[in-house]
Backbone as CSV, one residue per row, in Angstrom:
resi,resn,N_x,N_y,N_z,CA_x,CA_y,CA_z,C_x,C_y,C_z
1,MET,0.549,-1.438,-0.234,-0.038,-0.114,-0.272,0.507,1.016,-0.275
2,PRO,0.462,2.469,-0.887,1.305,3.633,-1.076,1.101,4.093,0.784
3,PRO,2.409,4.870,0.947,1.926,5.597,2.235,1.058,6.408,2.246
4,ALA,0.464,6.526,3.430,-0.662,7.557,4.091,-0.415,8.997,3.459
5,THR,-0.989,10.222,2.687,-0.325,10.915,2.189,-1.311,12.021,3.598
6,ALA,-0.020,12.689,4.099,-0.395,13.778,5.491,-1.705,15.053,4.564
7,VAL,-2.548,14.709,5.484,-3.831,15.933,5.407,-3.265,17.430,6.307
8,SER,-3.032,18.139,5.405,-2.680,19.409,6.186,-3.920,20.294,6.339
9,TYR,-3.896,20.986,7.689,-5.203,21.474,8.110,-5.213,22.833,7.926
10,GLU,-5.659,23.842,7.262,-5.652,24.787,7.242,-6.823,25.821,7.922
11,PRO,-6.786,26.478,9.195,-8.082,27.364,9.715,-8.800,27.861,9.110
12,GLN,-9.825,28.168,8.637,-10.900,28.748,8.109,-11.426,30.433,8.346
13,VAL,-10.460,30.984,7.280,-11.072,32.218,7.317,-12.567,32.975,7.529
14,VAL,-13.021,33.258,8.406,-13.918,34.353,8.109,-14.100,35.749,7.973
15,VAL,-13.272,36.197,8.504,-13.202,37.563,8.319,-11.894,38.399,8.126
16,ILE,-11.662,39.041,7.677,-10.420,39.892,6.881,-10.764,41.802,7.954
17,TYR,-10.287,42.300,8.960,-11.226,43.227,9.268,-9.690,44.411,10.042
18,PRO,-9.754,45.516,9.021,-10.396,45.935,8.083,-10.240,45.376,6.407
19,ARG,-11.021,45.688,5.940,-10.841,44.985,4.136,-9.545,45.944,3.493
20,THR,-9.158,46.741,3.571,-8.133,47.028,3.116,-7.528,47.818,4.210
21,GLY,-5.776,48.190,4.017,-5.425,49.042,4.573,-4.294,48.356,5.512
22,THR,-3.432,48.531,6.682,-2.489,47.588,7.521,-3.127,47.479,8.648
23,ASN,-2.349,46.658,9.394,-2.402,46.545,11.220,-4.187,45.090,10.835
24,LEU,-4.104,44.635,9.562,-5.559,43.326,9.170,-5.252,42.545,10.106
25,VAL,-6.436,42.946,10.908,-6.575,41.175,12.054,-7.675,40.270,10.742
26,THR,-6.584,39.146,11.316,-7.685,37.747,10.687,-8.242,37.161,11.202
27,ILE,-9.334,37.144,11.571,-10.284,36.172,12.304,-11.092,34.828,11.442
28,HIS,-10.257,33.518,12.331,-10.616,32.406,11.694,-11.964,31.708,12.711
29,LYS,-12.677,30.743,12.105,-13.747,30.010,12.912,-13.623,29.497,13.930
30,GLU,-12.171,29.341,14.024,-12.563,28.550,15.970,-12.186,30.108,16.682
31,ASP,-12.038,31.198,16.541,-11.858,32.261,16.903,-13.250,32.358,17.894
32,LEU,-14.036,32.283,16.733,-15.779,32.343,17.116,-15.830,31.438,18.244
33,GLU,-15.683,30.831,18.182,-15.680,30.031,19.394,-15.527,30.442,20.951
34,ARG,-14.511,31.355,20.742,-13.783,31.753,22.057,-14.978,32.741,22.283
35,LEU,-16.143,33.168,21.684,-17.185,34.539,22.054,-18.385,33.337,22.743
36,LYS,-17.747,32.210,22.871,-19.466,31.704,23.804,-18.856,31.997,25.085
37,GLU,-20.032,31.991,25.955,-20.035,32.085,27.081,-19.103,31.146,28.039
38,GLY,-18.057,31.634,29.105,-17.507,30.675,29.865,-15.881,30.456,28.621
39,GLU,-15.856,30.752,28.394,-14.573,31.014,26.870,-13.454,32.696,27.019
40,PHE,-12.401,31.978,27.314,-11.401,33.267,27.475,-11.410,33.929,25.504
41,LEU,-11.495,35.116,26.024,-10.958,35.818,24.446,-9.425,35.646,24.518
42,ASN,-8.950,35.431,22.993,-7.727,34.856,22.521,-7.373,36.475,22.543
43,ASP,-5.606,36.229,21.519,-5.193,37.816,21.303,-6.238,38.368,19.962
44,THR,-6.437,37.259,19.218,-7.272,37.974,17.838,-8.473,38.372,18.018
45,LEU,-9.371,38.000,19.059,-10.279,39.054,19.539,-9.907,40.309,20.083
46,ILE,-9.082,40.292,20.360,-8.984,41.346,21.253,-8.273,42.543,20.594
47,GLU,-7.327,42.026,19.839,-7.014,42.904,18.323,-8.454,43.406,17.310
48,PHE,-8.950,42.558,17.214,-9.892,42.917,16.584,-11.198,43.937,17.011
49,TYR,-10.499,43.600,18.664,-11.927,45.082,19.338,-11.480,46.247,18.989
50,ILE,-9.808,45.945,19.501,-9.193,47.072,19.199,-8.723,47.867,17.865
51,ARG,-9.185,47.693,16.958,-8.805,48.173,15.936,-10.577,48.085,15.310
52,TYR,-11.538,47.711,15.503,-12.770,48.250,15.505,-13.006,49.624,15.992
53,THR,-12.310,49.388,17.543,-12.827,50.963,18.171,-11.877,51.810,18.157
54,THR,-10.631,51.630,17.456,-9.951,52.737,16.931,-10.227,53.334,15.820
55,LEU,-10.895,52.826,14.591,-11.102,52.731,13.603,-12.612,53.619,13.219
56,THR,-13.426,53.735,14.574,-14.734,53.744,15.149,-14.965,54.599,15.949
57,TYR,-13.732,55.281,16.032,-13.663,56.170,17.063,-13.723,57.446,16.620
58,ASN,-15.202,57.997,17.367,-15.626,59.637,16.636,-15.228,60.444,17.967
59,SER,-13.968,61.410,17.581,-12.981,62.173,18.467,-12.096,62.278,17.567
60,ASP,-11.674,63.771,18.096,-10.639,64.853,17.888,-9.583,64.055,18.609
61,ARG,-9.707,63.328,19.528,-8.354,63.364,20.290,-8.312,61.589,20.283
62,LEU,-8.457,61.078,19.215,-7.320,60.047,19.024,-5.967,60.015,18.785
63,ASP,-5.393,61.357,18.717,-4.037,61.272,18.643,-3.453,61.916,19.910
64,ASP,-3.805,61.519,20.879,-3.723,61.368,22.273,-3.564,59.943,22.692
65,PHE,-3.636,59.253,22.068,-3.555,57.953,22.622,-2.453,57.085,21.758
66,HIS,-2.054,55.961,22.066,-1.411,55.041,21.308,-1.583,53.758,22.142
67,ILE,-2.762,52.505,21.084,-2.604,51.587,22.240,-1.830,50.244,21.222
68,PHE,-0.706,49.765,22.097,-0.299,48.910,21.624,-0.636,47.114,21.454
69,ASN,0.001,46.711,20.619,-1.248,45.822,20.225,-0.761,44.364,21.188
70,THR,-1.116,43.250,21.540,-1.239,42.339,22.220,-0.034,41.854,22.452
71,PHE,0.997,41.826,21.712,2.601,41.121,21.688,3.150,42.286,22.406
72,PHE,3.373,43.107,22.249,4.232,44.215,22.811,4.423,43.693,23.585
73,PHE,4.000,44.146,24.781,4.580,43.596,26.485,5.062,42.255,26.338
74,GLN,4.293,41.252,25.733,5.003,39.681,25.796,6.504,39.955,25.303
75,THR,6.884,40.125,24.013,8.002,41.001,23.250,8.915,41.670,24.349
76,LEU,8.372,42.745,25.348,9.315,43.035,26.057,10.095,42.820,27.498
77,THR,9.236,41.688,27.989,9.227,41.031,28.913,9.746,39.334,28.355
78,THR,9.486,39.117,27.445,10.450,37.810,27.336,12.092,37.422,26.759
79,LYS,12.823,37.332,28.242,14.370,37.624,27.869,14.752,36.372,26.667
80,ASP,15.760,37.456,26.067,16.819,36.770,24.785,16.811,34.805,25.394
81,GLU,17.038,34.322,24.323,17.132,32.880,24.540,18.499,32.746,25.210
82,GLY,19.287,31.985,26.170,20.430,31.685,26.255,20.939,32.997,27.802
83,ALA,20.037,33.925,27.718,20.004,34.914,28.579,19.901,34.474,30.071
84,LYS,20.064,35.224,30.844,19.952,34.345,32.395,18.811,35.539,33.105
85,LYS,18.823,36.414,32.709,18.159,37.358,32.771,17.257,38.328,32.218
86,LEU,16.107,39.080,32.315,15.196,39.986,31.466,16.109,41.429,31.764
87,VAL,16.845,41.697,30.009,17.661,43.187,30.608,16.775,43.805,29.124
88,ILE,16.168,45.105,29.594,14.809,45.707,28.354,15.930,46.648,27.599
89,ASP,16.944,46.738,27.807,17.575,47.353,26.770,17.761,46.497,25.309
90,ASP,18.044,45.112,26.062,18.212,43.977,24.972,16.794,43.846,24.422
91,THR,15.801,43.594,25.150,14.426,43.417,24.196,14.186,44.881,23.577
92,PHE,14.354,45.385,23.873,13.946,46.737,23.470,14.180,46.655,21.975
93,LYS,15.264,46.421,21.717,15.660,46.144,20.342,15.295,45.626,19.372
94,LYS,14.002,44.715,20.015,12.801,43.925,19.056,11.498,44.998,18.800
95,LEU,11.623,46.244,19.659,10.609,46.708,19.401,10.632,48.101,18.587
96,LYS,12.192,48.369,18.901,12.191,50.313,18.536,11.956,50.518,17.244
97,ARG,11.582,49.826,16.143,11.022,49.906,15.185,9.850,50.165,15.239
98,TRP,8.832,49.313,16.412,7.037,49.744,16.681,6.614,51.141,16.278
99,THR,7.845,51.940,16.399,7.097,53.825,17.132,8.456,54.684,16.161
100,ARG,8.492,53.794,14.870,9.730,54.376,14.228,8.663,55.663,13.635
101,LYS,7.580,56.167,13.407,6.624,56.916,13.167,6.608,58.075,14.012
102,PHE,6.319,57.672,15.109,6.139,58.423,15.718,6.587,59.073,17.016
103,ASP,6.121,59.932,17.834,6.718,59.888,19.108,6.053,60.015,20.556
104,ILE,6.612,58.736,21.356,5.317,58.385,22.274,5.294,59.376,23.359
105,PHE,6.053,60.599,23.480,6.347,61.075,24.181,5.251,62.564,24.100
106,LYS,5.070,62.622,22.755,4.228,63.289,22.512,2.598,63.301,22.879
107,LYS,2.213,61.456,23.297,0.990,60.987,23.515,0.596,61.416,24.826
108,LYS,-0.664,61.784,24.740,-1.159,61.470,26.562,-1.081,60.303,27.341
109,PHE,-1.881,59.186,26.392,-2.028,58.035,27.303,-1.263,57.247,26.214
110,LEU,-0.592,56.104,26.518,-0.742,54.736,26.028,-0.514,53.456,26.777
111,ILE,-1.321,52.524,25.823,-2.528,51.614,26.338,-1.411,50.314,26.124
112,VAL,-1.103,49.590,27.389,-0.883,48.285,27.137,-1.475,47.554,27.195
113,PRO,-1.826,46.359,26.789,-3.058,44.801,26.867,-1.480,44.047,27.305
114,ILE,-2.104,43.327,28.443,-1.178,43.040,29.170,-1.683,40.934,29.321
115,ASN,-1.124,39.710,29.162,-1.544,38.570,29.418,-0.408,37.869,29.796
116,GLU,-1.023,37.529,30.974,0.284,36.977,31.898,-0.830,35.609,32.527
117,ARG,0.077,34.475,32.055,-0.838,33.648,32.913,-2.301,33.136,32.649
118,ILE,-2.376,33.334,31.552,-3.693,33.184,30.598,-5.070,34.568,31.580
119,HIS,-4.351,34.943,31.564,-5.355,36.097,32.480,-4.896,37.597,31.663
120,TRP,-5.729,38.440,31.366,-5.424,39.628,30.544,-5.923,41.055,32.051
121,TYR,-4.771,41.935,31.669,-4.995,42.869,32.264,-4.585,44.171,32.141
122,LEU,-4.562,45.427,32.181,-3.916,46.592,31.598,-3.334,47.283,32.491
123,ALA,-2.683,47.727,31.549,-1.739,48.995,31.931,-1.737,50.389,30.835
124,VAL,-2.132,51.333,31.665,-1.674,52.831,30.573,-1.106,53.166,31.410
125,ILE,0.042,54.484,30.253,0.759,55.164,30.773,0.358,56.589,30.894
126,TRP,0.215,57.039,31.875,-0.368,58.475,31.510,1.347,59.447,31.917
127,ASN,0.555,60.561,30.888,1.675,61.533,30.554,3.070,61.303,30.036
128,PRO,3.423,60.214,29.242,5.029,59.435,28.978,5.864,60.696,29.206
129,GLY,5.489,61.841,28.545,6.509,62.863,28.370,7.097,63.305,29.192
130,ALA,6.400,63.226,30.737,6.634,64.273,31.881,7.859,62.967,32.762
131,ILE,8.200,62.151,32.127,8.944,61.228,32.908,10.765,61.685,31.782
132,LEU,10.851,62.582,31.010,12.020,63.129,30.591,12.252,64.027,31.289
133,ALA,13.902,64.044,31.549,14.797,65.379,32.724,14.248,66.704,31.825
134,LYS,14.048,67.459,32.051,13.909,68.988,31.972,15.031,69.072,31.826
135,GLU,15.755,70.341,30.576,16.683,70.739,30.135,16.595,71.931,30.326
136,HIS,17.229,72.098,31.447,17.800,74.126,32.059,19.181,74.362,31.431
137,ASP,18.893,75.869,31.190,20.262,76.176,31.070,21.231,77.106,32.090
138,GLY,22.239,77.176,32.227,23.233,77.382,33.881,22.140,78.770,34.557
139,LYS,21.473,79.853,33.503,21.235,80.991,34.094,20.166,80.664,34.840
140,ALA,19.208,79.293,34.243,17.530,79.156,34.805,17.971,78.244,36.193
141,ALA,19.083,77.637,35.823,18.872,76.396,36.713,19.757,77.244,37.724
142,ASP,20.538,77.936,38.066,21.340,78.918,39.532,19.708,80.071,40.018
143,SER,18.707,80.127,39.105,18.245,81.226,39.423,17.192,81.330,40.777
144,GLU,17.129,81.843,42.105,16.577,81.782,43.250,15.284,82.801,43.552
145,ILE,14.625,82.474,44.488,13.410,83.159,44.446,13.230,82.947,46.070
146,VAL,13.007,84.680,46.738,12.804,84.343,48.416,11.476,84.955,48.333
147,LEU,11.262,83.397,48.979,9.665,83.412,49.893,9.733,83.552,51.021
148,GLU,8.490,84.479,51.693,8.721,84.050,53.309,7.408,83.157,54.053
149,ASP,7.633,82.631,55.060,7.706,81.585,55.795,6.544,82.011,56.398
150,ASP,5.858,81.339,57.484,4.942,81.800,57.939,5.374,82.366,59.428
151,ASP,6.787,82.064,60.015,6.623,83.360,60.818,7.462,84.772,60.620
152,GLY,7.849,84.435,59.067,8.023,86.041,58.798,9.683,85.778,58.248
153,SER,10.143,84.656,58.667,11.447,84.413,58.588,11.751,84.391,56.717
154,MET,12.861,84.685,56.177,12.932,84.455,54.618,13.467,83.146,54.300
155,ILE,12.980,82.428,52.843,13.606,81.075,52.667,14.001,81.631,51.156
156,VAL,15.573,80.959,51.225,15.687,81.099,49.476,15.580,79.672,48.795
157,GLU,14.916,79.619,47.840,15.149,78.281,46.944,15.577,78.368,45.801
158,ASN,15.905,77.514,45.080,16.528,77.506,43.757,15.026,77.124,43.040
159,MET,14.759,78.312,41.724,13.911,78.351,41.250,13.502,77.117,40.216
160,ALA,14.672,76.106,39.733,14.110,74.792,39.423,13.740,73.979,40.514
161,ASP,14.302,73.783,41.728,13.607,73.299,43.029,12.186,73.737,43.082
162,LEU,12.110,74.637,42.979,10.630,75.134,43.082,9.738,74.736,42.670
163,GLU,10.144,74.714,41.327,9.213,74.313,40.025,8.937,73.058,40.515
164,ARG,9.500,72.170,40.938,9.498,70.626,40.612,8.590,70.232,42.168
165,LYS,8.607,71.527,42.832,7.992,71.384,43.983,5.838,71.789,44.115
166,THR,6.685,72.468,42.948,4.756,73.146,42.860,4.339,72.436,41.534
167,LYS,4.874,71.862,40.913,4.421,71.152,39.410,2.855,70.399,40.119
168,ASP,2.003,70.784,39.223,0.558,69.902,39.765,0.888,68.160,39.255
169,ALA,0.068,67.767,40.234,0.825,65.842,40.327,0.131,65.091,38.674
170,GLU,-0.690,66.558,37.679,-0.962,66.200,36.399,-0.060,65.942,35.611
171,ASP,1.353,66.825,36.030,2.114,66.851,35.125,3.203,65.880,35.365
172,LYS,2.797,64.822,35.964,4.200,63.480,36.193,3.722,62.419,35.428
173,CYS,4.619,61.529,35.738,4.031,60.162,34.597,3.368,58.946,35.694
174,THR,2.325,58.602,35.631,1.893,57.941,36.114,1.861,56.662,35.295
175,ILE,1.124,55.306,35.732,1.398,54.132,35.337,-0.070,53.771,35.875
176,PHE,-1.307,53.490,35.274,-2.609,52.874,36.227,-2.379,51.107,35.486
177,ILE,-2.993,50.440,36.532,-3.155,49.506,36.129,-4.683,48.919,36.579
178,PHE,-5.604,48.238,35.197,-6.600,48.055,35.763,-6.721,46.720,35.915
179,ASP,-6.932,45.621,37.114,-6.915,44.227,36.665,-8.729,44.018,37.644
180,SER,-8.995,43.013,36.881,-10.360,42.771,37.522,-10.056,41.644,38.518
181,LEU,-9.166,40.845,38.541,-9.099,40.227,39.404,-8.296,40.724,41.066
182,ALA,-8.062,41.863,40.880,-7.617,42.452,41.753,-5.873,42.179,42.142
183,GLY,-5.214,41.563,40.656,-3.745,41.139,41.217,-2.722,42.368,41.161
184,LYS,-1.444,42.173,41.931,-0.402,43.032,41.825,0.276,42.232,40.937
185,HIS,1.141,43.476,40.480,2.253,43.322,39.115,3.222,44.292,39.776
186,PRO,4.351,43.908,40.356,5.450,44.634,40.833,6.362,45.285,39.633
187,GLN,5.910,44.228,38.845,7.396,44.344,37.762,7.187,44.993,36.090
188,VAL,5.749,45.371,36.286,4.954,46.103,35.184,5.750,47.351,35.316
189,GLY,5.533,48.432,36.600,6.060,49.735,36.313,7.303,49.781,36.306
190,LYS,7.987,48.421,36.440,9.536,48.532,36.261,10.035,48.563,34.859
191,ASN,9.135,47.876,34.382,9.858,47.584,32.836,9.244,48.555,32.221
192,LEU,7.597,48.953,32.159,7.661,50.097,30.853,8.582,51.441,31.913
193,ALA,8.651,51.101,32.506,9.825,52.667,33.023,11.199,52.437,31.909
194,ALA,11.767,51.170,32.211,12.880,51.039,31.272,12.378,51.045,30.137
195,TYR,11.076,50.389,29.822,11.202,50.567,28.303,10.845,52.285,27.936
196,LEU,10.607,52.893,28.842,10.289,54.355,28.351,12.002,55.169,28.450
197,ALA,12.604,54.761,29.056,14.092,55.048,29.213,15.134,54.693,28.541
198,ALA,14.495,53.758,27.456,15.226,53.009,26.810,14.695,53.584,24.853
199,GLU,13.222,54.015,25.089,12.824,54.829,23.971,13.086,56.204,23.667
200,ALA,13.428,56.908,25.269,14.132,58.164,25.141,15.273,58.225,24.800
201,LYS,16.011,57.567,24.980,17.801,57.271,24.765,17.585,57.106,22.840
202,ASP,16.805,56.223,22.849,17.187,56.084,21.311,16.340,56.614,20.312
203,LYS,15.708,57.589,20.576,14.947,58.077,19.823,15.118,59.723,19.721
204,LEU,15.496,60.120,21.286,15.745,61.488,21.494,17.194,61.570,22.072
205,ASN,17.859,60.949,22.316,19.175,60.701,22.663,19.197,61.430,23.924
206,ARG,18.154,60.803,24.848,18.289,61.834,25.739,18.561,60.576,27.033
207,SER,19.824,60.644,27.802,20.438,59.057,28.486,19.457,59.658,30.277
208,THR,18.992,60.488,30.829,18.299,60.726,31.895,16.939,60.930,31.672
209,ILE,15.977,60.593,32.680,14.869,60.768,32.943,14.932,61.576,34.307
210,GLU,13.363,61.930,34.206,13.128,62.794,35.419,12.830,62.311,36.595
211,GLU,12.282,61.095,36.439,12.059,60.463,37.961,11.378,59.016,37.665
212,THR,11.050,57.752,38.239,10.626,56.627,37.862,8.720,56.923,38.132
213,PRO,8.500,56.302,37.344,6.878,56.792,37.218,6.121,56.092,38.319
214,ARG,5.211,56.647,38.748,4.399,55.859,40.006,3.622,55.253,39.229
215,VAL,3.433,54.052,40.166,2.276,53.016,40.023,0.892,53.337,40.827
216,ILE,-0.530,52.895,39.920,-1.331,53.207,40.960,-2.321,52.231,40.283
217,TYR,-3.116,51.488,41.013,-3.896,50.354,40.945,-5.666,50.680,40.557
218,ALA,-6.207,50.974,39.615,-7.325,51.791,39.621,-8.523,50.886,40.381
219,LYS,-9.206,51.235,40.663,-10.464,50.787,41.721,-11.237,50.102,41.090
220,VAL,-11.438,48.704,40.078,-12.010,48.685,39.156,-13.516,47.453,39.785
221,GLN,-14.001,47.248,38.820,-15.192,45.723,38.621,-14.773,44.516,39.418
222,ASP,-14.989,43.852,40.042,-14.725,42.198,40.506,-15.164,41.666,39.297
223,GLN,-14.050,40.604,38.231,-15.308,39.877,37.431,-16.004,38.686,37.851
224,ASN,-14.982,38.462,38.952,-16.472,37.469,39.648,-16.634,36.050,39.136
225,ASN,-15.984,35.783,38.190,-15.384,34.386,37.187,-13.627,34.563,36.508
226,PHE,-13.574,33.623,36.431,-12.248,33.307,35.648,-12.371,33.532,33.952
227,CYS,-13.082,33.728,33.701,-12.903,33.359,32.352,-13.351,35.469,30.964
228,ASP,-13.312,36.495,32.223,-14.331,37.653,31.520,-13.381,38.906,31.437
229,CYS,-11.457,38.278,32.007,-11.001,38.958,32.024,-10.633,39.735,30.665
230,GLY,-10.382,38.986,29.493,-11.068,39.383,28.132,-11.619,40.841,28.404
231,LEU,-12.823,40.778,28.312,-14.083,41.441,28.689,-13.971,42.928,29.362
232,PHE,-13.381,42.483,30.415,-12.798,43.681,31.309,-11.609,44.468,30.608
233,LEU,-10.735,43.972,30.180,-9.837,44.685,29.241,-10.108,45.099,28.443
234,LEU,-10.722,45.045,27.358,-11.633,45.740,26.166,-12.460,46.759,26.679
235,HIS,-12.996,46.273,27.819,-14.103,47.703,28.582,-13.250,48.995,29.139
236,TYR,-12.310,48.691,29.893,-11.293,49.194,30.044,-10.601,50.591,29.079
237,ILE,-10.469,49.831,28.250,-9.799,50.445,26.315,-10.825,51.712,26.120
238,ALA,-11.920,50.976,26.287,-13.198,51.809,25.568,-13.325,52.681,26.671
239,VAL,-13.394,52.499,27.967,-13.537,53.684,28.685,-12.455,54.973,28.530
240,MET,-11.353,54.353,28.265,-10.148,55.136,28.494,-10.810,55.848,27.521
241,LEU,-10.530,55.740,25.968,-11.153,55.953,24.820,-12.330,57.426,25.137
242,ARG,-13.338,56.959,25.978,-14.548,58.131,26.238,-14.300,58.833,26.859
243,CYS,-13.867,58.948,28.186,-13.990,59.741,29.211,-12.393,59.507,29.616
244,PRO,-11.266,59.881,28.892,-9.438,59.735,29.740,-9.910,60.685,30.723
245,ASP,-9.817,61.828,30.397,-9.602,62.686,32.228,-10.674,62.359,33.239
246,LYS,-11.643,61.932,32.527,-12.545,61.575,34.070,-11.745,60.199,34.764
247,VAL,-11.481,59.442,33.823,-11.070,58.078,34.267,-10.075,58.424,35.257
248,ALA,-8.852,59.803,34.289,-7.342,59.512,35.050,-8.056,60.403,36.496
249,SER,-8.989,61.186,36.766,-9.314,61.917,37.630,-9.439,61.030,38.504
250,ALA,-10.385,60.221,38.598,-10.571,59.327,39.362,-9.947,58.159,39.815
251,ILE,-8.965,57.850,39.312,-7.731,56.914,40.121,-6.984,57.877,40.565
252,MET,-6.520,59.146,40.558,-5.521,59.800,41.564,-6.283,60.398,42.746
253,ASN,-7.780,60.310,42.447,-8.530,60.808,43.893,-8.646,59.486,44.809
254,GLY,-8.778,58.434,44.053,-8.664,57.137,44.792,-10.229,56.976,44.996
255,GLU,-10.601,57.319,43.760,-12.897,56.790,42.994,-12.716,55.428,43.089
256,PRO,-13.393,54.557,43.056,-14.306,53.558,42.025,-14.299,53.831,40.946
257,LEU,-14.177,52.508,39.812,-14.322,53.144,38.361,-15.841,52.038,38.481
258,ASN,-16.564,51.944,39.460,-17.903,50.917,39.380,-18.632,51.720,38.991
259,THR,-19.216,52.672,38.714,-20.543,53.471,38.924,-20.915,53.349,37.117
260,ALA,-21.962,53.797,37.111,-22.746,53.935,36.018,-21.850,54.586,34.876
261,GLU,-21.623,55.774,35.148,-20.829,56.709,34.494,-19.637,55.784,33.563
262,PHE,-18.824,54.816,34.515,-17.605,54.297,33.834,-18.095,52.615,33.367
263,GLY,-19.820,52.188,33.360,-19.950,51.275,33.068,-20.265,49.803,33.790
264,THR,-21.759,49.434,33.672,-21.818,48.371,34.694,-21.366,47.089,34.330
265,LEU,-21.522,45.890,35.663,-21.526,44.840,35.049,-22.354,44.023,33.990
266,LEU,-23.081,44.264,33.882,-23.826,43.886,32.777,-23.271,44.909,31.300
267,GLU,-23.222,45.704,31.463,-22.348,46.194,30.019,-21.285,45.808,29.419
268,ILE,-20.365,45.500,30.772,-18.918,44.520,30.442,-19.700,43.510,30.185
269,ARG,-20.149,42.525,30.349,-20.748,40.961,29.558,-21.268,41.290,28.651
270,ALA,-21.678,42.309,27.940,-23.084,42.571,27.367,-21.682,42.508,25.960
271,MET,-20.383,42.787,26.256,-19.386,43.138,25.097,-19.268,42.161,24.209
272,ARG,-19.245,40.860,25.082,-19.262,39.761,24.398,-20.673,39.473,23.233
273,GLN,-21.295,40.012,23.586,-22.852,39.671,22.837,-22.436,40.604,21.707
274,PHE,-21.791,41.970,21.750,-21.674,42.993,20.849,-20.478,42.341,19.849
275,MET,-19.726,41.647,20.208,-18.567,41.263,19.408,-19.080,39.814,18.559
276,LYS,-20.205,38.936,18.466,-20.767,38.531,18.098,-21.787,38.795,16.797
277,ASN,-22.310,39.964,17.431,-23.271,40.727,16.581,-22.095,41.196,15.465
278,LYS,-21.299,42.361,15.752,-20.475,42.635,14.760,-19.846,42.166,13.985
279,LEU,-19.059,40.908,14.488,-18.855,40.087,13.204,-19.849,39.232,12.644
280,GLY,-21.006,38.600,13.294,-21.927,38.175,12.391,-22.075,39.416,11.267
281,GLU,-22.304,40.481,11.425,-22.589,41.615,10.607,-21.219,41.230,9.824
282,LEU,-20.057,41.120,10.238,-19.048,41.222,9.066,-19.130,40.242,7.996
283,ILE,-19.205,39.464,8.790,-19.398,37.812,7.805,-20.540,37.799,6.965
284,ALA,-21.707,38.512,7.165,-22.668,38.608,6.175,-22.295,39.330,5.230
285,THR,-21.615,40.416,5.576,-20.777,41.224,4.014,-19.895,41.114,3.615
286,GLY,-19.645,40.020,3.846,-18.546,39.315,2.938,-17.109,40.356,3.516
287,THR,-17.335,40.798,4.211,-15.741,41.945,4.834,-14.368,40.633,4.846
288,ARG,-14.243,40.392,4.121,-12.950,39.344,3.414,-12.278,38.973,2.384
289,GLU,-11.193,39.382,2.158,-10.425,39.363,1.052,-9.757,38.454,0.477
C-alpha cells in the first residue's frame, strides 16, 4: 500500500478586518468559539476589538492615544534565548521600530494590553513625556526666589527646585493598572519605566529621565469568574477612549470605577454579545478579501 498522505489543516478564515489598509486582523472560525459564554477571549479577538474601536472612534482626541498590540508587553518581557535574566535594553531592540513613525512622548496615554498566565489586564501610561528630564540652561538652574515663611523668616530656594515642588500631580508620569482580579504586578511599572528610558535614549538621545513613574491600581469592578478578564480589558480601553480625563482624575483621587458613568457589570458582560453581533454583520457582508 502506498504511504498515507498527510492532510494539512488550514484554519478557515471568516473575516479580515478592515478590508484594506494596514494592521489587518484575520478572524478564523475557531476564534468565534471563544465568544461563547465561559470561554476566554484570545489575542485575535482582543486585536479585532481594538482595531474596530479605533477605526470607529468619533473624537478629535485619537492622537492623544497609542494602543500597543497584544504582543508588545510579551515581547518586551521575554528574555533572549540563553539570557540569564531579563534586560529591557536587549528586548527593546525588537520593539524600537514599532514606534519609528511617531513620538510616544507626545502622546497623553499609552495603552498596554497584558496577558500573563492566561489572564488579561491593562496598563496605561499617563503623561509619558513627563518622564523626560527637564533641560535647563545654567542661568535658569541657578536662579533663586525669596519666599516668606509663616513666621516671617525669609527662605531662599532654587527656582528649578521650586518648580519641581509646585508642579501639579497631573504633570507627572503615572502608570495605571486595571485588573479585574485585583492582582498585584510589581514588575510591570519597572519594565514599562525601563522601556520609556530606552525609547528616550534611542529616539531622542536623552540618557536621563526625570523620575520613575509611580504606579497606581485603579479600583475596578470584580469579574466574579475566571473567564471574563478579556471583556474587562476591552471595557477599560473603551472607557479610556470615551472619557480619559475623568478616568485619570477618578484614579488619582482614589475613586472607584464601578459607577454607571464608567460602565456596569451588565454592560461589560454584554461586550461578548456585541462582538458576536459585529462579527456576524461583517461575515454577512463579506468583509474578507
